[in-house]
C-alpha positions, 0 to 999 in steps of 0.5 A: 500500500503506498502512502496516499492509499494509507492516508485515504484509508485512515480518512475513510476509516475514522469519522473524526481524525486529527493529523497533529504533531505529537499525541493528544496527551502530549502535543508537540506544538501550540497549534496542535495543543489548541486544536486538541483542547477544542476537540476534547471539549466536545466530549467525543472520541477521535482518532489521531495520527502523529505526523512527527513519527510518520514522516511520509504522511507529514510529507504527503498529506499536504499535497493530498489535502491541498492544505499546507499546515498541521494540524488537520482535522478531518470529519466524515472524510472531509477536511475541516481545517487547521487550528484557526478554523477549528478554534473559531468553530469551537467558539461559535458552537459549530464544532460541538454540533459537527462532532456530536452529530458525527459521533451519533451517526457513527454509533447508530451504524 
């Protein structure tokens, strides 16, 4: 499986997926830390990929996503955005709705 297939597989098989630097318990940059805080405050489980320990994903995901920076939040196979977008969505309540609806739909399957 090539790296693009791996990325596609990760996105398809995780309804809420965060590509980040580090892990939710130990983020390795401030942007990843803020994004994780917003996601965790939504109260639902999410998957993550540490791009620091996956250099091929780190190198290829920006091309695949057409999004140059990390973190990247993917929900239901769609790129939501990075730290600024996720933080703004959290502040307006949009993120909570999106995450809860996605988690509910996944639980119903």
